C-alpha atoms as an extended CHARMM CRD file, in Angstrom:
* protein
*
       253  EXT
         1         1  MET       CA            -29.8300000000       -0.3810000000       -0.0300000000  PROA      1               0.0000000000
         2         2  GLU       CA            -31.7280000000       -2.3180000000       -2.6630000000  PROA      2               0.0000000000
         3         3  LEU       CA            -29.8170000000       -4.6780000000       -4.9360000000  PROA      3               0.0000000000
         4         4  GLU       CA            -31.3750000000       -6.1180000000       -8.0690000000  PROA      4               0.0000000000
         5         5  LEU       CA            -29.7770000000       -8.7830000000      -10.2590000000  PROA      5               0.0000000000
         6         6  ARG       CA            -31.3350000000       -8.9570000000      -13.7100000000  PROA      6               0.0000000000
         7         7  HSD       CA            -30.7350000000      -12.1680000000      -15.6810000000  PROA      7               0.0000000000
         8         8  LEU       CA            -27.1240000000      -12.2790000000      -14.5070000000  PROA      8               0.0000000000
         9         9  ALA       CA            -24.8960000000      -14.8180000000      -16.2630000000  PROA      9               0.0000000000
        10        10  LYS       CA            -21.1960000000      -15.6010000000      -16.4640000000  PROA      10              0.0000000000
        11        11  ALA       CA            -19.3660000000      -17.8590000000      -18.8860000000  PROA      11              0.0000000000
        12        12  PHE       CA            -15.7030000000      -18.6610000000      -19.3590000000  PROA      12              0.0000000000
        13        13  GLY       CA            -15.4020000000      -19.5760000000      -23.0130000000  PROA      13              0.0000000000
        14        14  PRO       CA            -17.9310000000      -22.3190000000      -23.7690000000  PROA      14              0.0000000000
        15        15  LYS       CA            -18.4700000000      -23.1200000000      -20.0660000000  PROA      15              0.0000000000
        16        16  THR       CA            -21.3340000000      -21.3380000000      -18.3110000000  PROA      16              0.0000000000
        17        17  VAL       CA            -20.7310000000      -21.1050000000      -14.5620000000  PROA      17              0.0000000000
        18        18  LEU       CA            -23.7280000000      -18.9440000000      -13.6820000000  PROA      18              0.0000000000
        19        19  HSD       CA            -26.9400000000      -18.7730000000      -15.6800000000  PROA      19              0.0000000000
        20        20  ASP       CA            -29.8910000000      -16.3650000000      -15.6330000000  PROA      20              0.0000000000
        21        21  LEU       CA            -29.8560000000      -15.2640000000      -11.9780000000  PROA      21              0.0000000000
        22        22  SER       CA            -32.5340000000      -12.7270000000      -11.0980000000  PROA      22              0.0000000000
        23        23  LEU       CA            -33.4190000000      -11.5150000000       -7.5970000000  PROA      23              0.0000000000
        24        24  THR       CA            -34.1190000000       -8.4220000000       -5.5450000000  PROA      24              0.0000000000
        25        25  ALA       CA            -32.7790000000       -8.0280000000       -1.9940000000  PROA      25              0.0000000000
        26        26  ARG       CA            -32.5350000000       -5.1190000000        0.3970000000  PROA      26              0.0000000000
        27        27  THR       CA            -31.1970000000       -3.9140000000        3.7410000000  PROA      27              0.0000000000
        28        28  GLY       CA            -31.9870000000       -6.3480000000        6.5430000000  PROA      28              0.0000000000
        29        29  TYR       CA            -31.8040000000       -9.4160000000        4.3010000000  PROA      29              0.0000000000
        30        30  CYS       CA            -29.1210000000      -11.9700000000        5.0520000000  PROA      30              0.0000000000
        31        31  VAL       CA            -28.8760000000      -14.1950000000        1.9910000000  PROA      31              0.0000000000
        32        32  GLY       CA            -27.3140000000      -17.5970000000        2.5870000000  PROA      32              0.0000000000
        33        33  VAL       CA            -25.7390000000      -18.7550000000       -0.6770000000  PROA      33              0.0000000000
        34        34  LEU       CA            -25.5940000000      -22.5530000000       -0.8520000000  PROA      34              0.0000000000
        35        35  GLY       CA            -24.4900000000      -25.1390000000       -3.3710000000  PROA      35              0.0000000000
        36        36  ARG       CA            -21.9350000000      -27.7730000000       -4.1180000000  PROA      36              0.0000000000
        37        37  ASN       CA            -18.2810000000      -26.9630000000       -4.7690000000  PROA      37              0.0000000000
        38        38  GLY       CA            -18.0340000000      -25.3970000000       -8.2120000000  PROA      38              0.0000000000
        39        39  ALA       CA            -21.7170000000      -24.5140000000       -8.3430000000  PROA      39              0.0000000000
        40        40  GLY       CA            -21.0720000000      -20.8110000000       -9.0140000000  PROA      40              0.0000000000
        41        41  LYS       CA            -21.1660000000      -19.2630000000       -5.5250000000  PROA      41              0.0000000000
        42        42  SER       CA            -17.7220000000      -17.6540000000       -5.6630000000  PROA      42              0.0000000000
        43        43  THR       CA            -18.3870000000      -16.4990000000       -9.2280000000  PROA      43              0.0000000000
        44        44  LEU       CA            -21.4900000000      -14.6840000000       -7.9880000000  PROA      44              0.0000000000
        45        45  PHE       CA            -19.5110000000      -12.9960000000       -5.2130000000  PROA      45              0.0000000000
        46        46  ASN       CA            -16.8260000000      -11.9410000000       -7.6880000000  PROA      46              0.0000000000
        47        47  LEU       CA            -19.5130000000      -10.4110000000       -9.8850000000  PROA      47              0.0000000000
        48        48  LEU       CA            -21.0420000000       -8.5490000000       -6.9480000000  PROA      48              0.0000000000
        49        49  THR       CA            -17.6560000000       -7.0640000000       -6.0350000000  PROA      49              0.0000000000
        50        50  ASN       CA            -16.7110000000       -6.1350000000       -9.6280000000  PROA      50              0.0000000000
        51        51  VAL       CA            -13.8030000000       -8.5940000000       -9.6950000000  PROA      51              0.0000000000
        52        52  LEU       CA            -15.4770000000      -10.2530000000      -12.7020000000  PROA      52              0.0000000000
        53        53  LEU       CA            -17.7060000000       -8.7760000000      -15.3970000000  PROA      53              0.0000000000
        54        54  PRO       CA            -20.9740000000      -10.5410000000      -16.2500000000  PROA      54              0.0000000000
        55        55  SER       CA            -21.3460000000      -12.1280000000      -19.6600000000  PROA      55              0.0000000000
        56        56  GLN       CA            -24.9910000000      -11.0880000000      -19.6250000000  PROA      56              0.0000000000
        57        57  GLY       CA            -27.3860000000       -9.2430000000      -17.3590000000  PROA      57              0.0000000000
        58        58  GLN       CA            -27.2200000000       -6.2610000000      -15.0500000000  PROA      58              0.0000000000
        59        59  ILE       CA            -26.4200000000       -5.4050000000      -11.4500000000  PROA      59              0.0000000000
        60        60  VAL       CA            -28.6260000000       -2.5800000000      -10.1700000000  PROA      60              0.0000000000
        61        61  VAL       CA            -28.1010000000       -0.6920000000       -6.8950000000  PROA      61              0.0000000000
        62        62  ASP       CA            -30.8720000000        1.6210000000       -5.6870000000  PROA      62              0.0000000000
        63        63  GLY       CA            -32.2670000000        1.8210000000       -9.2210000000  PROA      63              0.0000000000
        64        64  ALA       CA            -28.9400000000        2.6640000000      -10.8900000000  PROA      64              0.0000000000
        65        65  VAL       CA            -27.4840000000        0.1490000000      -13.3480000000  PROA      65              0.0000000000
        66        66  LEU       CA            -23.8150000000       -0.4630000000      -12.5970000000  PROA      66              0.0000000000
        67        67  GLY       CA            -21.4920000000       -0.4710000000      -15.5800000000  PROA      67              0.0000000000
        68        68  GLU       CA            -18.2710000000       -2.3520000000      -16.2100000000  PROA      68              0.0000000000
        69        69  THR       CA            -16.5010000000       -0.4160000000      -13.4590000000  PROA      69              0.0000000000
        70        70  PHE       CA            -18.4870000000        0.2600000000      -10.2980000000  PROA      70              0.0000000000
        71        71  PRO       CA            -18.4210000000        3.8850000000       -9.1430000000  PROA      71              0.0000000000
        72        72  ILE       CA            -16.1410000000        4.5530000000       -6.1740000000  PROA      72              0.0000000000
        73        73  ALA       CA            -19.1780000000        5.7610000000       -4.2160000000  PROA      73              0.0000000000
        74        74  VAL       CA            -20.7640000000        2.3150000000       -4.6390000000  PROA      74              0.0000000000
        75        75  LYS       CA            -17.5840000000        0.4340000000       -3.7440000000  PROA      75              0.0000000000
        76        76  ARG       CA            -17.3260000000        2.4760000000       -0.5370000000  PROA      76              0.0000000000
        77        77  ARG       CA            -20.7210000000        1.0840000000        0.4700000000  PROA      77              0.0000000000
        78        78  MET       CA            -19.4230000000       -2.4780000000        0.2290000000  PROA      78              0.0000000000
        79        79  GLY       CA            -17.4570000000       -4.7330000000        2.5570000000  PROA      79              0.0000000000
        80        80  ALA       CA            -16.2200000000       -8.0050000000        1.1130000000  PROA      80              0.0000000000
        81        81  LEU       CA            -14.3300000000      -11.1250000000        2.1100000000  PROA      81              0.0000000000
        82        82  VAL       CA            -13.9000000000      -13.0120000000       -1.1600000000  PROA      82              0.0000000000
        83        83  ASN       CA            -11.2260000000      -15.4720000000       -2.3130000000  PROA      83              0.0000000000
        84        84  GLN       CA             -9.7640000000      -15.4580000000        1.2060000000  PROA      84              0.0000000000
        85        85  GLY       CA             -8.7600000000      -12.3200000000        3.0550000000  PROA      85              0.0000000000
        86        86  TYR       CA             -5.3470000000      -11.0390000000        2.0050000000  PROA      86              0.0000000000
        87        87  LEU       CA             -3.6860000000       -8.9860000000        4.7190000000  PROA      87              0.0000000000
        88        88  VAL       CA             -0.5100000000       -6.9070000000        4.8770000000  PROA      88              0.0000000000
        89        89  GLU       CA              1.2280000000       -9.3330000000        7.1960000000  PROA      89              0.0000000000
        90        90  GLU       CA              4.1550000000       -7.0410000000        8.0130000000  PROA      90              0.0000000000
        91        91  LEU       CA              1.6970000000       -4.9130000000       10.0230000000  PROA      91              0.0000000000
        92        92  THR       CA              0.0230000000       -5.5660000000       13.3460000000  PROA      92              0.0000000000
        93        93  ALA       CA             -3.7480000000       -6.0690000000       13.3660000000  PROA      93              0.0000000000
        94        94  GLU       CA             -4.2430000000       -2.5230000000       14.6320000000  PROA      94              0.0000000000
        95        95  GLU       CA             -1.8990000000       -1.0350000000       12.0190000000  PROA      95              0.0000000000
        96        96  TYR       CA             -3.6560000000       -2.9480000000        9.2590000000  PROA      96              0.0000000000
        97        97  LEU       CA             -7.0910000000       -1.6660000000       10.2930000000  PROA      97              0.0000000000
        98        98  GLN       CA             -5.6730000000        1.8600000000       10.5190000000  PROA      98              0.0000000000
        99        99  PHE       CA             -4.5290000000        1.3890000000        6.9240000000  PROA      99              0.0000000000
       100       100  VAL       CA             -8.0510000000        0.2660000000        5.9380000000  PROA      100             0.0000000000
       101       101  ALA       CA             -9.5100000000        3.2500000000        7.7720000000  PROA      101             0.0000000000
       102       102  ARG       CA             -7.3630000000        5.6190000000        5.6900000000  PROA      102             0.0000000000
       103       103  ILE       CA             -8.6080000000        3.9720000000        2.4840000000  PROA      103             0.0000000000
       104       104  TYR       CA            -12.2040000000        4.6310000000        3.5560000000  PROA      104             0.0000000000
       105       105  GLU       CA            -11.3060000000        8.0900000000        4.9070000000  PROA      105             0.0000000000
       106       106  LEU       CA            -12.4270000000        7.3610000000        8.4660000000  PROA      106             0.0000000000
       107       107  PRO       CA            -10.7490000000       10.1110000000       10.5200000000  PROA      107             0.0000000000
       108       108  ASP       CA            -11.6170000000        8.8170000000       14.0070000000  PROA      108             0.0000000000
       109       109  ALA       CA            -11.5390000000        5.0640000000       13.6060000000  PROA      109             0.0000000000
       110       110  GLN       CA             -9.4130000000        4.1230000000       16.6120000000  PROA      110             0.0000000000
       111       111  ALA       CA            -12.3540000000        3.3800000000       18.8850000000  PROA      111             0.0000000000
       112       112  ARG       CA            -13.9450000000        1.2170000000       16.1820000000  PROA      112             0.0000000000
       113       113  ILE       CA            -10.6740000000       -0.6510000000       15.6510000000  PROA      113             0.0000000000
       114       114  ALA       CA            -10.1290000000       -1.3120000000       19.3410000000  PROA      114             0.0000000000
       115       115  SER       CA            -13.6650000000       -2.5510000000       19.9620000000  PROA      115             0.0000000000
       116       116  LEU       CA            -13.7280000000       -4.8290000000       16.8910000000  PROA      116             0.0000000000
       117       117  LEU       CA            -10.3880000000       -6.4310000000       17.6480000000  PROA      117             0.0000000000
       118       118  ALA       CA            -11.1500000000       -6.8200000000       21.3560000000  PROA      118             0.0000000000
       119       119  HSD       CA            -14.4040000000       -8.5900000000       20.4740000000  PROA      119             0.0000000000
       120       120  LEU       CA            -12.9900000000      -10.8660000000       17.7920000000  PROA      120             0.0000000000
       121       121  LEU       CA             -9.6060000000      -11.6720000000       19.3520000000  PROA      121             0.0000000000
       122       122  GLU       CA            -10.0850000000      -12.9590000000       22.8840000000  PROA      122             0.0000000000
       123       123  ASP       CA             -6.3200000000      -12.6340000000       23.5630000000  PROA      123             0.0000000000
       124       124  TYR       CA             -5.9770000000       -9.2740000000       21.8450000000  PROA      124             0.0000000000
       125       125  ASP       CA             -4.0200000000       -7.6600000000       24.6800000000  PROA      125             0.0000000000
       126       126  THR       CA             -1.2660000000      -10.2470000000       24.3120000000  PROA      126             0.0000000000
       127       127  VAL       CA             -1.0550000000      -10.1370000000       20.5020000000  PROA      127             0.0000000000
       128       128  ARG       CA             -1.7690000000       -6.4910000000       19.7270000000  PROA      128             0.0000000000
       129       129  ARG       CA              1.9210000000       -5.7110000000       19.0930000000  PROA      129             0.0000000000
       130       130  LYS       CA              2.6050000000       -8.8510000000       17.0380000000  PROA      130             0.0000000000
       131       131  ARG       CA              2.7170000000       -8.8650000000       13.2770000000  PROA      131             0.0000000000
       132       132  LEU       CA             -0.0730000000      -10.5410000000       11.3660000000  PROA      132             0.0000000000
       133       133  SER       CA              2.4900000000      -12.9690000000        9.9370000000  PROA      133             0.0000000000
       134       134  THR       CA              2.6610000000      -14.5960000000       13.3970000000  PROA      134             0.0000000000
       135       135  PHE       CA             -1.1270000000      -15.0400000000       13.6400000000  PROA      135             0.0000000000
       136       136  SER       CA             -2.8730000000      -18.3660000000       13.1480000000  PROA      136             0.0000000000
       137       137  THR       CA             -5.1680000000      -18.8570000000       10.1430000000  PROA      137             0.0000000000
       138       138  GLY       CA             -8.2400000000      -18.3190000000       12.3080000000  PROA      138             0.0000000000
       139       139  MET       CA             -6.8700000000      -15.1200000000       13.8360000000  PROA      139             0.0000000000
       140       140  LYS       CA             -6.0780000000      -13.7110000000       10.3980000000  PROA      140             0.0000000000
       141       141  GLN       CA             -9.5930000000      -14.5610000000        9.2870000000  PROA      141             0.0000000000
       142       142  ARG       CA            -11.0530000000      -12.5840000000       12.1760000000  PROA      142             0.0000000000
       143       143  VAL       CA             -8.9000000000       -9.5560000000       11.3430000000  PROA      143             0.0000000000
       144       144  ALA       CA            -10.0990000000       -9.7990000000        7.7200000000  PROA      144             0.0000000000
       145       145  ILE       CA            -13.7040000000       -9.8330000000        8.9270000000  PROA      145             0.0000000000
       146       146  ALA       CA            -13.0260000000       -6.7840000000       11.1020000000  PROA      146             0.0000000000
       147       147  SER       CA            -11.6570000000       -4.9680000000        8.0550000000  PROA      147             0.0000000000
       148       148  CYS       CA            -14.9130000000       -5.6540000000        6.1850000000  PROA      148             0.0000000000
       149       149  LEU       CA            -17.0240000000       -4.1470000000        8.9590000000  PROA      149             0.0000000000
       150       150  LEU       CA            -14.8760000000       -1.1840000000        9.9550000000  PROA      150             0.0000000000
       151       151  HSD       CA            -16.5510000000        1.3070000000        7.5970000000  PROA      151             0.0000000000
       152       152  ARG       CA            -20.0770000000        0.0150000000        8.3590000000  PROA      152             0.0000000000
       153       153  PRO       CA            -20.8740000000       -1.1940000000        4.8180000000  PROA      153             0.0000000000
       154       154  GLU       CA            -24.3930000000       -1.2900000000        3.4460000000  PROA      154             0.0000000000
       155       155  LEU       CA            -23.6130000000       -4.3750000000        1.3290000000  PROA      155             0.0000000000
       156       156  LEU       CA            -21.6320000000       -7.0890000000        3.1180000000  PROA      156             0.0000000000
       157       157  ILE       CA            -20.3480000000      -10.0350000000        1.0720000000  PROA      157             0.0000000000
       158       158  LEU       CA            -18.7270000000      -12.9030000000        2.9790000000  PROA      158             0.0000000000
       159       159  ASP       CA            -17.4530000000      -15.9890000000        1.1630000000  PROA      159             0.0000000000
       160       160  GLU       CA            -16.8000000000      -18.7410000000        3.7480000000  PROA      160             0.0000000000
       161       161  PRO       CA            -16.1090000000      -16.3340000000        6.6470000000  PROA      161             0.0000000000
       162       162  PHE       CA            -15.9620000000      -19.1970000000        9.1900000000  PROA      162             0.0000000000
       163       163  ASN       CA            -13.0480000000      -20.9980000000        7.5350000000  PROA      163             0.0000000000
       164       164  GLY       CA            -10.3220000000      -21.7100000000       10.0660000000  PROA      164             0.0000000000
       165       165  LEU       CA            -12.3880000000      -20.6320000000       13.0740000000  PROA      165             0.0000000000
       166       166  ASP       CA            -12.7790000000      -22.8000000000       16.1550000000  PROA      166             0.0000000000
       167       167  VAL       CA            -16.1720000000      -23.0730000000       17.8290000000  PROA      167             0.0000000000
       168       168  PHE       CA            -15.4850000000      -20.1500000000       20.1920000000  PROA      168             0.0000000000
       169       169  ALA       CA            -14.2240000000      -17.8250000000       17.4600000000  PROA      169             0.0000000000
       170       170  ALA       CA            -17.1450000000      -18.7710000000       15.2150000000  PROA      170             0.0000000000
       171       171  ASP       CA            -19.5650000000      -17.8910000000       18.0060000000  PROA      171             0.0000000000
       172       172  ARG       CA            -17.9920000000      -14.4380000000       18.3470000000  PROA      172             0.0000000000
       173       173  VAL       CA            -18.2500000000      -13.8380000000       14.6100000000  PROA      173             0.0000000000
       174       174  LEU       CA            -21.8430000000      -15.0770000000       14.5380000000  PROA      174             0.0000000000
       175       175  SER       CA            -22.8790000000      -12.7440000000       17.3510000000  PROA      175             0.0000000000
       176       176  LEU       CA            -21.2290000000       -9.8190000000       15.5850000000  PROA      176             0.0000000000
       177       177  LEU       CA            -22.8960000000      -10.5550000000       12.2470000000  PROA      177             0.0000000000
       178       178  ARG       CA            -26.3020000000      -11.0780000000       13.8590000000  PROA      178             0.0000000000
       179       179  SER       CA            -26.0740000000       -7.7090000000       15.5990000000  PROA      179             0.0000000000
       180       180  TYR       CA            -25.0320000000       -5.9880000000       12.3750000000  PROA      180             0.0000000000
       181       181  GLN       CA            -27.6250000000       -7.6780000000       10.1670000000  PROA      181             0.0000000000
       182       182  PRO       CA            -30.3280000000       -4.9450000000       10.3660000000  PROA      182             0.0000000000
       183       183  GLN       CA            -27.7990000000       -2.3670000000        9.1150000000  PROA      183             0.0000000000
       184       184  ALA       CA            -26.8750000000       -4.0630000000        5.8450000000  PROA      184             0.0000000000
       185       185  LEU       CA            -27.7640000000       -6.3910000000        3.0200000000  PROA      185             0.0000000000
       186       186  THR       CA            -25.5870000000       -9.4440000000        3.6040000000  PROA      186             0.0000000000
       187       187  PHE       CA            -24.5960000000      -12.2990000000        1.3130000000  PROA      187             0.0000000000
       188       188  VAL       CA            -22.8290000000      -15.1620000000        3.0740000000  PROA      188             0.0000000000
       189       189  SER       CA            -21.7190000000      -18.6510000000        2.0850000000  PROA      189             0.0000000000
       190       190  SER       CA            -20.6320000000      -21.4360000000        4.4150000000  PROA      190             0.0000000000
       191       191  HSD       CA            -20.2330000000      -25.1950000000        4.2290000000  PROA      191             0.0000000000
       192       192  ASN       CA            -21.3750000000      -25.2630000000        7.8570000000  PROA      192             0.0000000000
       193       193  LEU       CA            -25.1430000000      -25.1780000000        7.4530000000  PROA      193             0.0000000000
       194       194  ALA       CA            -25.6540000000      -24.5280000000       11.1700000000  PROA      194             0.0000000000
       195       195  HSD       CA            -24.0690000000      -21.1210000000       10.6610000000  PROA      195             0.0000000000
       196       196  ILE       CA            -26.4020000000      -20.3580000000        7.7460000000  PROA      196             0.0000000000
       197       197  GLU       CA            -29.4090000000      -21.4160000000        9.8320000000  PROA      197             0.0000000000
       198       198  GLN       CA            -28.3960000000      -18.9570000000       12.5610000000  PROA      198             0.0000000000
       199       199  LEU       CA            -27.8530000000      -16.0360000000       10.1780000000  PROA      199             0.0000000000
       200       200  ALA       CA            -29.8860000000      -16.2680000000        6.9910000000  PROA      200             0.0000000000
       201       201  THR       CA            -33.2870000000      -14.7180000000        6.3890000000  PROA      201             0.0000000000
       202       202  HSD       CA            -33.2360000000      -15.8800000000        2.7550000000  PROA      202             0.0000000000
       203       203  LEU       CA            -31.6020000000      -18.6700000000        0.7730000000  PROA      203             0.0000000000
       204       204  LEU       CA            -30.1270000000      -18.7180000000       -2.7030000000  PROA      204             0.0000000000
       205       205  VAL       CA            -29.3430000000      -22.2710000000       -3.8170000000  PROA      205             0.0000000000
       206       206  ILE       CA            -27.2030000000      -22.7330000000       -6.9390000000  PROA      206             0.0000000000
       207       207  ASP       CA            -26.3820000000      -26.0380000000       -8.5870000000  PROA      207             0.0000000000
       208       208  GLY       CA            -24.7840000000      -26.7080000000      -11.9410000000  PROA      208             0.0000000000
       209       209  SER       CA            -24.7840000000      -22.9500000000      -12.6950000000  PROA      209             0.0000000000
       210       210  GLU       CA            -28.5770000000      -22.8320000000      -12.2910000000  PROA      210             0.0000000000
       211       211  VAL       CA            -30.6580000000      -21.2330000000       -9.5340000000  PROA      211             0.0000000000
       212       212  LYS       CA            -32.5350000000      -24.0360000000       -7.7930000000  PROA      212             0.0000000000
       213       213  PHE       CA            -34.1630000000      -21.8950000000       -5.1090000000  PROA      213             0.0000000000
       214       214  TRP       CA            -34.5330000000      -18.2510000000       -4.1440000000  PROA      214             0.0000000000
       215       215  GLY       CA            -36.7530000000      -17.2080000000       -1.2530000000  PROA      215             0.0000000000
       216       216  THR       CA            -37.1040000000      -17.0430000000        2.5030000000  PROA      216             0.0000000000
       217       217  MET       CA            -35.9230000000      -19.6870000000        4.9260000000  PROA      217             0.0000000000
       218       218  GLU       CA            -39.5550000000      -20.4630000000        5.7380000000  PROA      218             0.0000000000
       219       219  GLU       CA            -40.4330000000      -20.9530000000        2.0800000000  PROA      219             0.0000000000
       220       220  PHE       CA            -37.4710000000      -23.2910000000        1.6340000000  PROA      220             0.0000000000
       221       221  ALA       CA            -38.5870000000      -25.4880000000        4.5160000000  PROA      221             0.0000000000
       222       222  HSD       CA            -42.2520000000      -25.3010000000        3.3910000000  PROA      222             0.0000000000
       223       223  GLY       CA            -43.1530000000      -24.1950000000        6.9090000000  PROA      223             0.0000000000
       224       224  GLU       CA            -41.7240000000      -27.3510000000        8.4450000000  PROA      224             0.0000000000
       225       225  ARG       CA            -38.9360000000      -27.5420000000       11.0020000000  PROA      225             0.0000000000
       226       226  ALA       CA            -36.8130000000      -29.7710000000        8.7940000000  PROA      226             0.0000000000
       227       227  ALA       CA            -33.0440000000      -29.6460000000        9.1190000000  PROA      227             0.0000000000
       228       228  LEU       CA            -31.5070000000      -27.3840000000        6.4840000000  PROA      228             0.0000000000
       229       229  GLY       CA            -29.0560000000      -30.0890000000        5.4530000000  PROA      229             0.0000000000
       230       230  ASP       CA            -31.8110000000      -32.6380000000        4.8430000000  PROA      230             0.0000000000
       231       231  ALA       CA            -33.8400000000      -30.1900000000        2.7790000000  PROA      231             0.0000000000
       232       232  LEU       CA            -30.7800000000      -29.1880000000        0.7670000000  PROA      232             0.0000000000
       233       233  LEU       CA            -29.8500000000      -32.8020000000        0.0190000000  PROA      233             0.0000000000
       234       234  GLN       CA            -33.3980000000      -33.4960000000       -1.1190000000  PROA      234             0.0000000000
       235       235  LEU       CA            -33.2880000000      -30.5090000000       -3.4770000000  PROA      235             0.0000000000
       236       236  LEU       CA            -29.8590000000      -31.2400000000       -4.9290000000  PROA      236             0.0000000000
       237       237  HSD       CA            -29.8950000000      -35.0390000000       -4.8760000000  PROA      237             0.0000000000
       238       238  PRO       CA            -28.1330000000      -36.2810000000       -8.0200000000  PROA      238             0.0000000000
       239       239  ALA       CA            -30.4640000000      -37.5000000000      -10.7380000000  PROA      239             0.0000000000
       240       240  THR       CA            -28.4080000000      -40.6590000000      -11.0770000000  PROA      240             0.0000000000
       241       241  ASN       CA            -27.6530000000      -42.4520000000       -7.8500000000  PROA      241             0.0000000000
       242       242  GLN       CA            -24.9810000000      -44.9500000000       -8.8150000000  PROA      242             0.0000000000
       243       243  THR       CA            -23.8630000000      -47.0370000000       -5.8600000000  PROA      243             0.0000000000
       244       244  GLN       CA            -20.2160000000      -48.0510000000       -5.9400000000  PROA      244             0.0000000000
       245       245  ASP       CA            -18.9440000000      -51.3190000000       -4.5070000000  PROA      245             0.0000000000
       246       246  LEU       CA            -16.7690000000      -50.2570000000       -1.5700000000  PROA      246             0.0000000000
       247       247  THR       CA            -16.8700000000      -53.5310000000        0.3420000000  PROA      247             0.0000000000
       248       248  TRP       CA            -13.1270000000      -53.7960000000       -0.2440000000  PROA      248             0.0000000000
       249       249  LEU       CA            -12.6550000000      -50.8640000000        2.0830000000  PROA      249             0.0000000000
       250       250  THR       CA            -14.3450000000      -52.4780000000        5.0940000000  PROA      250             0.0000000000
       251       251  ALA       CA            -13.4900000000      -56.1190000000        4.4240000000  PROA      251             0.0000000000
       252       252  GLN       CA            -11.4950000000      -57.9770000000        7.0650000000  PROA      252             0.0000000000
       253       253  ARG       CA             -7.7890000000      -58.2570000000        6.3180000000  PROA      253             0.0000000000
């Protein structure tokens, strides 16, 4: 798959939340989307999944310009975890993935379901008959991730997929996403920069609705082995650095 964004912009009334984003990415890319809270990352993901319509610009997939409503054939090529993963919590994890499999018309999905859940849920044998409503936040997140991968999407969009995951669960998700990376074009955001460093081939940095960087990880670091966090802070350091007097906080009582 090749995805092209042409001068993409989104405004809500007078407020522009994403301005003039242009890039081309293809299968095998894992694009780490970084920026401060409110920078426009979730807006971009909502545009890519047709939840929002752009105010300007075009989204192009394999040379075809997508209109206001994405064709079903295009949506079937996508897997997305955006605005948290909403599950049917009256079902078990297996029943929920069977439901997802029917949506994507996967006739023989049981082996896929079993292997995904066994990998992502270390205690799957003990919880396989429990409803999702009894699962912890992290367990629900892993089931949501499994639902995104079940149909082997060509475009994978993951907004904060590591939220609620402990270090062991995050490692399982990371290993799964790394193994799947050559099969898809992936967009992923995370406040944990270590996760982005382990996954991303490219970085898209957004700040104040503007694109501050688009390119490879190597280009971002200028060939140096600098920590991603340090480089990001240097790029997005506020223009005004007003120091507040917080001595009251640490003063002796």
